[in-house]
N, CA, C and O atoms as a printed pandas DataFrame, in Angstrom:
     atom_number atom_name residue_name chain_id  residue_number  x_coord  y_coord  z_coord
0              1         N          MET        A               1   57.174   45.258   30.039
1              2        CA          MET        A               1   55.821   45.594   29.627
2              3         C          MET        A               1   55.381   44.812   28.385
3              4         O          MET        A               1   54.222   44.401   28.319
4              5         N          PRO        A               2   56.261   44.588   27.395
5              6        CA          PRO        A               2   55.829   43.801   26.234
6              7         C          PRO        A               2   55.466   42.362   26.609
7              8         O          PRO        A               2   54.580   41.765   25.998
8              9         N          LYS        A               3   56.158   41.803   27.624
9             10        CA          LYS        A               3   55.828   40.439   28.034
10            11         C          LYS        A               3   54.437   40.390   28.666
11            12         O          LYS        A               3   53.676   39.451   28.433
12            13         N          LEU        A               4   54.109   41.407   29.469
13            14        CA          LEU        A               4   52.788   41.469   30.090
14            15         C          LEU        A               4   51.697   41.586   29.026
15            16         O          LEU        A               4   50.655   40.936   29.114
16            17         N          SER        A               5   51.953   42.423   28.021
17            18        CA          SER        A               5   50.988   42.585   26.937
18            19         C          SER        A               5   50.813   41.278   26.165
19            20         O          SER        A               5   49.697   40.909   25.800
20            21         N          LYS        A               6   51.921   40.586   25.923
21            22        CA          LYS        A               6   51.861   39.315   25.202
22            23         C          LYS        A               6   51.087   38.271   26.018
23            24         O          LYS        A               6   50.290   37.516   25.460
24            25         N          VAL        A               7   51.318   38.229   27.327
25            26        CA          VAL        A               7   50.614   37.284   28.194
26            27         C          VAL        A               7   49.126   37.613   28.231
27            28         O          VAL        A               7   48.293   36.708   28.172
28            29         N          LEU        A               8   48.783   38.891   28.326
29            30        CA          LEU        A               8   47.373   39.290   28.354
30            31         C          LEU        A               8   46.666   38.936   27.047
31            32         O          LEU        A               8   45.532   38.458   27.065
32            33         N          TRP        A               9   47.331   39.169   25.914
33            34        CA          TRP        A               9   46.742   38.805   24.627
34            35         C          TRP        A               9   46.577   37.283   24.516
35            36         O          TRP        A               9   45.578   36.804   23.979
36            37         N          SER        A              10   47.547   36.535   25.019
37            38        CA          SER        A              10   47.436   35.068   24.984
38            39         C          SER        A              10   46.259   34.593   25.827
39            40         O          SER        A              10   45.509   33.707   25.419
40            41         N          ILE        A              11   46.103   35.196   27.023
41            42        CA          ILE        A              11   44.972   34.831   27.882
42            43         C          ILE        A              11   43.647   35.208   27.218
43            44         O          ILE        A              11   42.676   34.456   27.299
44            45         N          ALA        A              12   43.605   36.365   26.565
45            46        CA          ALA        A              12   42.378   36.800   25.890
46            47         C          ALA        A              12   42.022   35.857   24.743
47            48         O          ALA        A              12   40.862   35.478   24.585
48            49         N          ILE        A              13   43.009   35.485   23.954
49            50        CA          ILE        A              13   42.758   34.565   22.830
50            51         C          ILE        A              13   42.338   33.195   23.360
51            52         O          ILE        A              13   41.422   32.569   22.827
52            53         N          PHE        A              14   43.014   32.738   24.410
53            54        CA          PHE        A              14   42.652   31.457   25.019
54            55         C          PHE        A              14   41.221   31.503   25.555
55            56         O          PHE        A              14   40.473   30.537   25.401
56            57         N          GLY        A              15   40.840   32.600   26.172
57            58        CA          GLY        A              15   39.476   32.760   26.679
58            59         C          GLY        A              15   38.445   32.744   25.565
59            60         O          GLY        A              15   37.381   32.143   25.709
60            61         N          VAL        A              16   38.756   33.404   24.449
61            62        CA          VAL        A              16   37.835   33.414   23.306
62            63         C          VAL        A              16   37.682   32.007   22.734
63            64         O          VAL        A              16   36.574   31.588   22.400
64            65         N          VAL        A              17   38.791   31.279   22.620
65            66        CA          VAL        A              17   38.735   29.917   22.080
66            67         C          VAL        A              17   37.920   29.009   23.002
67            68         O          VAL        A              17   37.097   28.225   22.529
68            69         N          ILE        A              18   38.143   29.108   24.301
69            70        CA          ILE        A              18   37.385   28.291   25.254
70            71         C          ILE        A              18   35.897   28.640   25.202
71            72         O          ILE        A              18   35.048   27.750   25.260
72            73         N          THR        A              19   35.579   29.934   25.093
73            74        CA          THR        A              19   34.180   30.360   25.011
74            75         C          THR        A              19   33.518   29.822   23.747
75            76         O          THR        A              19   32.382   29.349   23.791
76            77         N          MET        A              20   34.225   29.894   22.619
77            78        CA          MET        A              20   33.669   29.367   21.364
78            79         C          MET        A              20   33.459   27.861   21.443
79            80         O          MET        A              20   32.448   27.351   20.962
80            81         N          ALA        A              21   34.408   27.143   22.047
81            82        CA          ALA        A              21   34.272   25.690   22.167
82            83         C          ALA        A              21   33.085   25.333   23.058
83            84         O          ALA        A              21   32.327   24.417   22.739
84            85         N          ALA        A              22   32.917   26.046   24.166
85            86        CA          ALA        A              22   31.792   25.768   25.064
86            87         C          ALA        A              22   30.466   26.084   24.380
87            88         O          ALA        A              22   29.504   25.330   24.526
88            89         N          PHE        A              23   30.399   27.185   23.637
89            90        CA          PHE        A              23   29.177   27.552   22.930
90            91         C          PHE        A              23   28.832   26.505   21.870
91            92         O          PHE        A              23   27.676   26.101   21.743
92            93         N          THR        A              24   29.835   26.070   21.113
93            94        CA          THR        A              24   29.612   25.058   20.079
94            95         C          THR        A              24   29.157   23.740   20.701
95            96         O          THR        A              24   28.237   23.095   20.198
96            97         N          PHE        A              25   29.800   23.346   21.793
97            98        CA          PHE        A              25   29.401   22.113   22.477
98            99         C          PHE        A              25   27.968   22.224   22.989
99           100         O          PHE        A              25   27.207   21.260   22.909
100          101         N          GLY        A              26   27.598   23.376   23.507
101          102        CA          GLY        A              26   26.234   23.585   23.988
102          103         C          GLY        A              26   25.214   23.495   22.872
103          104         O          GLY        A              26   24.157   22.886   23.039
104          105         N          ILE        A              27   25.525   24.100   21.726
105          106        CA          ILE        A              27   24.612   24.038   20.574
106          107         C          ILE        A              27   24.445   22.592   20.106
107          108         O          ILE        A              27   23.330   22.154   19.824
108          109         N          ILE        A              28   25.551   21.853   20.022
109          110        CA          ILE        A              28   25.475   20.453   19.590
110          111         C          ILE        A              28   24.679   19.630   20.597
111          112         O          ILE        A              28   23.868   18.790   20.208
112          113         N          LEU        A              29   24.904   19.865   21.882
113          114        CA          LEU        A              29   24.187   19.122   22.913
114          115         C          LEU        A              29   22.691   19.417   22.873
115          116         O          LEU        A              29   21.881   18.500   23.015
116          117         N          ILE        A              30   22.316   20.661   22.686
117          118        CA          ILE        A              30   20.898   21.020   22.579
118          119         C          ILE        A              30   20.278   20.370   21.338
119          120         O          ILE        A              30   19.143   19.897   21.394
120          121         N          GLY        A              31   21.007   20.343   20.224
121          122        CA          GLY        A              31   20.504   19.697   19.008
122          123         C          GLY        A              31   20.271   18.210   19.203
123          124         O          GLY        A              31   19.255   17.673   18.763
124          125         N          VAL        A              32   21.212   17.543   19.864
125          126        CA          VAL        A              32   21.059   16.105   20.110
126          127         C          VAL        A              32   19.864   15.842   21.020
127          128         O          VAL        A              32   19.103   14.902   20.791
128          129         N          ILE        A              33   19.697   16.663   22.045
129          130        CA          ILE        A              33   18.564   16.489   22.956
130          131         C          ILE        A              33   17.243   16.713   22.220
131          132         O          ILE        A              33   16.283   15.974   22.438
132          133         N          MET        A              34   17.186   17.722   21.354
133          134        CA          MET        A              34   15.946   17.992   20.616
134          135         C          MET        A              34   15.614   16.865   19.644
135          136         O          MET        A              34   14.460   16.448   19.549
136          137         N          VAL        A              35   16.622   16.369   18.921
137          138        CA          VAL        A              35   16.372   15.276   17.972
138          139         C          VAL        A              35   15.913   14.024   18.719
139          140         O          VAL        A              35   14.998   13.336   18.267
140          141         N          GLY        A              36   16.535   13.727   19.846
141          142        CA          GLY        A              36   16.112   12.578   20.641
142          143         C          GLY        A              36   14.700   12.729   21.168
143          144         O          GLY        A              36   13.920   11.777   21.139
144          145         N          ALA        A              37   14.363   13.922   21.652
145          146        CA          ALA        A              37   13.014   14.156   22.179
146          147         C          ALA        A              37   11.973   14.051   21.075
147          148         O          ALA        A              37   10.898   13.492   21.290
148          149         N          ILE        A              38   12.280   14.582   19.898
149          150        CA          ILE        A              38   11.337   14.487   18.781
150          151         C          ILE        A              38   11.147   13.030   18.367
151          152         O          ILE        A              38   10.028   12.613   18.065
152          153         N          GLY        A              39   12.230   12.253   18.350
153          154        CA          GLY        A              39   12.113   10.833   18.015
154          155         C          GLY        A              39   11.265   10.072   19.011
155          156         O          GLY        A              39   10.448    9.235   18.627
156          157         N          ILE        A              40   11.456   10.360   20.302
157          158        CA          ILE        A              40   10.657    9.686   21.328
158          159         C          ILE        A              40    9.196   10.101   21.224
159          160         O          ILE        A              40    8.309    9.258   21.359
160          161         N          LEU        A              41    8.927   11.386   20.987
161          162        CA          LEU        A              41    7.542   11.847   20.856
162          163         C          LEU        A              41    6.865   11.249   19.628
163          164         O          LEU        A              41    5.691   10.886   19.686
164          165         N          ARG        A              42    7.598   11.144   18.510
165          166        CA          ARG        A              42    7.003   10.534   17.318
166          167         C          ARG        A              42    6.658    9.075   17.567
167          168         O          ARG        A              42    5.615    8.598   17.120
168          169         N          LEU        A              43    7.530    8.359   18.280
169          170        CA          LEU        A              43    7.248    6.969   18.614
170          171         C          LEU        A              43    6.034    6.877   19.525
171          172         O          LEU        A              43    5.189    6.002   19.336
172          173         N          TYR        A              44    5.933    7.760   20.505
173          174        CA          TYR        A              44    4.793    7.771   21.426
174          175         C          TYR        A              44    3.505    8.097   20.683
175          176         O          TYR        A              44    2.494    7.422   20.874
176          177         N          TRP        A              45    3.530    9.137   19.826
177          178        CA          TRP        A              45    2.327    9.522   19.084
178          179         C          TRP        A              45    1.900    8.430   18.115
179          180         O          TRP        A              45    0.705    8.202   17.925
180          181         N          ARG        A              46    2.866    7.754   17.501
181          182        CA          ARG        A              46    2.536    6.681   16.566
182          183         C          ARG        A              46    1.828    5.548   17.301
183          184         O          ARG        A              46    0.872    4.978   16.777
184          185         N          ARG        A              47    2.280    5.218   18.496
185          186        CA          ARG        A              47    1.627    4.154   19.254
186          187         C          ARG        A              47    0.282    4.599   19.801
187          188         O          ARG        A              47   -0.654    3.802   19.860
188          189         N          LYS        A              48    0.172    5.855   20.199
189          190        CA          LYS        A              48   -1.049    6.336   20.830
190          191         C          LYS        A              48   -2.184    6.486   19.829
191          192         O          LYS        A              48   -3.319    6.110   20.124
192          193         N          TYR        A              49   -1.900    7.025   18.661
193          194        CA          TYR        A              49   -2.954    7.343   17.705
194          195         C          TYR        A              49   -3.048    6.363   16.544
195          196         O          TYR        A              49   -3.830    6.596   15.623
196          197         N          SER        A              50   -2.293    5.294   16.552
197          198        CA          SER        A              50   -2.305    4.398   15.396
198          199         C          SER        A              50   -3.639    3.676   15.253
199          200         O          SER        A              50   -4.078    3.442   14.127
200          201         N          GLY        A              51   -4.293    3.318   16.338
201          202        CA          GLY        A              51   -5.555    2.606   16.252
202          203         C          GLY        A              51   -6.726    3.485   15.897
203          204         O          GLY        A              51   -7.741    2.985   15.413
204          205         N          LEU        A              52   -6.618    4.776   16.122
205          206        CA          LEU        A              52   -7.746    5.666   15.864
206          207         C          LEU        A              52   -7.920    5.991   14.387
207          208         O          LEU        A              52   -9.048    6.087   13.903
208          209         N          PHE        A              53   -6.836    6.158   13.682
209          210        CA          PHE        A              53   -6.919    6.655   12.314
210          211         C          PHE        A              53   -6.659    5.599   11.250
211          212         O          PHE        A              53   -7.036    5.790   10.094
212          213         N          HIS        A              54   -6.032    4.505   11.608
213          214        CA          HIS        A              54   -5.639    3.522   10.601
214          215         C          HIS        A              54   -6.263    2.174   10.926
215          216         O          HIS        A              54   -6.182    1.683   12.052
216          217         N          LYS        A              55   -6.886    1.592    9.914
217          218        CA          LYS        A              55   -7.371    0.232   10.064
218          219         C          LYS        A              55   -6.264   -0.703    9.620
219          220         O          LYS        A              55   -5.548   -0.400    8.666
220          221         N          PRO        A              56   -6.112   -1.813   10.279
221          222        CA          PRO        A              56   -5.103   -2.760    9.810
222          223         C          PRO        A              56   -5.528   -3.348    8.466
223          224         O          PRO        A              56   -6.642   -3.854    8.332
224          225         N          SER        A              57   -4.670   -3.285    7.506
225          226        CA          SER        A              57   -5.004   -3.774    6.171
226          227         C          SER        A              57   -4.517   -5.208    6.009
227          228         O          SER        A              57   -3.603   -5.660    6.699
228          229         N          LYS        A              58   -5.152   -5.903    5.085
229          230        CA          LYS        A              58   -4.760   -7.277    4.811
230          231         C          LYS        A              58   -3.703   -7.261    3.720
231          232         O          LYS        A              58   -3.983   -6.930    2.568
232          233         N          HIS        A              59   -2.501   -7.619    4.093
233          234        CA          HIS        A              59   -1.408   -7.652    3.124
234          235         C          HIS        A              59   -1.106   -9.104    2.773
235          236         O          HIS        A              59   -1.073   -9.982    3.635
236          237         N          PHE        A              60   -0.893   -9.323    1.511
237          238        CA          PHE        A              60   -0.518  -10.636    1.038
238          239         C          PHE        A              60    0.903  -10.522    0.506
239          240         O          PHE        A              60    1.129  -10.075   -0.618
240          241         N          SER        A              61    1.844  -10.929    1.324
241          242        CA          SER        A              61    3.241  -10.705    0.977
242          243         C          SER        A              61    3.804  -11.769    0.051
243          244         O          SER        A              61    4.910  -11.606   -0.465
244          245         N          THR        A              62    3.081  -12.846   -0.172
245          246        CA          THR        A              62    3.643  -13.921   -0.976
246          247         C          THR        A              62    3.355  -13.763   -2.459
247          248         O          THR        A              62    3.841  -14.565   -3.256
248          249         N          GLY        A              63    2.600  -12.784   -2.852
249          250        CA          GLY        A              63    2.315  -12.596   -4.266
250          251         C          GLY        A              63    0.832  -12.599   -4.527
251          252         O          GLY        A              63    0.045  -12.100   -3.722
252          253         N          GLU        A              64    0.449  -13.167   -5.661
253          254        CA          GLU        A              64   -0.947  -13.145   -6.075
254          255         C          GLU        A              64   -1.756  -14.155   -5.272
255          256         O          GLU        A              64   -1.326  -15.291   -5.068
256          257         N          VAL        A              65   -2.912  -13.736   -4.827
257          258        CA          VAL        A              65   -3.816  -14.627   -4.110
258          259         C          VAL        A              65   -4.907  -15.029   -5.091
259          260         O          VAL        A              65   -5.629  -14.176   -5.606
260          261         N          ILE        A              66   -5.028  -16.318   -5.348
261          262        CA          ILE        A              66   -5.931  -16.781   -6.394
262          263         C          ILE        A              66   -7.296  -17.145   -5.831
263          264         O          ILE        A              66   -8.317  -16.743   -6.388
264          265         N          ASP        A              67   -7.333  -17.877   -4.769
265          266        CA          ASP        A              67   -8.593  -18.411   -4.285
266          267         C          ASP        A              67   -8.872  -17.875   -2.889
267          268         O          ASP        A              67   -8.248  -18.295   -1.914
268          269         N          ILE        A              68   -9.806  -16.950   -2.802
269          270        CA          ILE        A              68  -10.190  -16.393   -1.511
270          271         C          ILE        A              68  -11.666  -16.698   -1.299
271          272         O          ILE        A              68  -12.501  -16.399   -2.153
272          273         N          THR        A              69  -11.976  -17.283   -0.178
273          274        CA          THR        A              69  -13.380  -17.554    0.116
274          275         C          THR        A              69  -14.038  -16.269    0.588
275          276         O          THR        A              69  -13.450  -15.526    1.374
276          277         N          PRO        A              70  -15.257  -15.995    0.117
277          278        CA          PRO        A              70  -15.932  -14.767    0.549
278          279         C          PRO        A              70  -16.378  -14.878    1.998
279          280         O          PRO        A              70  -16.665  -15.964    2.501
280          281         N          GLU        A              71  -16.429  -13.743    2.643
281          282        CA          GLU        A              71  -16.866  -13.714    4.035
282          283         C          GLU        A              71  -18.359  -13.387    4.063
283          284         O          GLU        A              71  -18.795  -12.386    3.496
284          285         N          TYR        A              72  -19.130  -14.237    4.725
285          286        CA          TYR        A              72  -20.567  -14.032    4.837
286          287         C          TYR        A              72  -20.916  -13.775    6.290
287          288         O          TYR        A              72  -20.356  -14.379    7.204
288          289         N          ARG        A              73  -21.843  -12.875    6.474
289          290        CA          ARG        A              73  -22.390  -12.664    7.809
290          291         C          ARG        A              73  -23.780  -13.275    7.830
291          292         O          ARG        A              73  -24.484  -13.252    6.820
292          293         N          SER        A              74  -24.172  -13.808    8.942
293          294        CA          SER        A              74  -25.445  -14.519    9.017
294          295         C          SER        A              74  -26.638  -13.579    8.830
295          296         O          SER        A              74  -27.666  -14.007    8.305
296          297         N          ASP        A              75  -26.533  -12.316    9.244
297          298        CA          ASP        A              75  -27.667  -11.413    9.081
298          299         C          ASP        A              75  -27.782  -10.880    7.648
299          300         O          ASP        A              75  -28.797  -10.276    7.298
300          301         N          ASN        A              76  -26.774  -11.092    6.828
301          302        CA          ASN        A              76  -26.855  -10.673    5.430
302          303         C          ASN        A              76  -27.560  -11.714    4.560
303          304         O          ASN        A              76  -28.027  -11.394    3.467
304          305         N          LEU        A              77  -27.636  -12.927    5.027
305          306        CA          LEU        A              77  -28.282  -13.979    4.254
306          307         C          LEU        A              77  -29.794  -13.850    4.405
307          308         O          LEU        A              77  -30.315  -13.776    5.518
308          309         N          ARG        A              78  -30.489  -13.824    3.271
309          310        CA          ARG        A              78  -31.954  -13.726    3.298
310          311         C          ARG        A              78  -32.530  -15.056    2.822
311          312         O          ARG        A              78  -32.281  -15.511    1.706
312          313         N          LEU        A              79  -33.278  -15.633    3.679
313          314        CA          LEU        A              79  -33.924  -16.893    3.326
314          315         C          LEU        A              79  -35.334  -16.611    2.843
315          316         O          LEU        A              79  -35.992  -15.694    3.334
316          317         N          LYS        A              80  -35.800  -17.397    1.882
317          318        CA          LYS        A              80  -37.162  -17.231    1.371
318          319         C          LYS        A              80  -38.154  -17.738    2.413
319          320         O          LYS        A              80  -37.962  -18.818    2.971
320          321         N          PRO        A              81  -39.213  -16.971    2.682
321          322        CA          PRO        A              81  -40.209  -17.433    3.668
322          323         C          PRO        A              81  -41.129  -18.497    3.125
323          324         O          PRO        A              81  -42.011  -18.974    3.839
């Protein structure tokens, strides 16, 4: 009878360990899937809405810009009649 009790306790402990490992693996797997989905959605939203809210800015990466020609539109020029 003591051997049967020892075997049953070993099976119970083994079952608890396997259950904990499966639960932990499931939690980690769900976390990885959620982080991946959020990353993909952020990339999609950034591409979808980037043109609506942000104007492309003029960046000068080489440093100071000294000589810039002004931009004129033809309808802004007023000629004397």
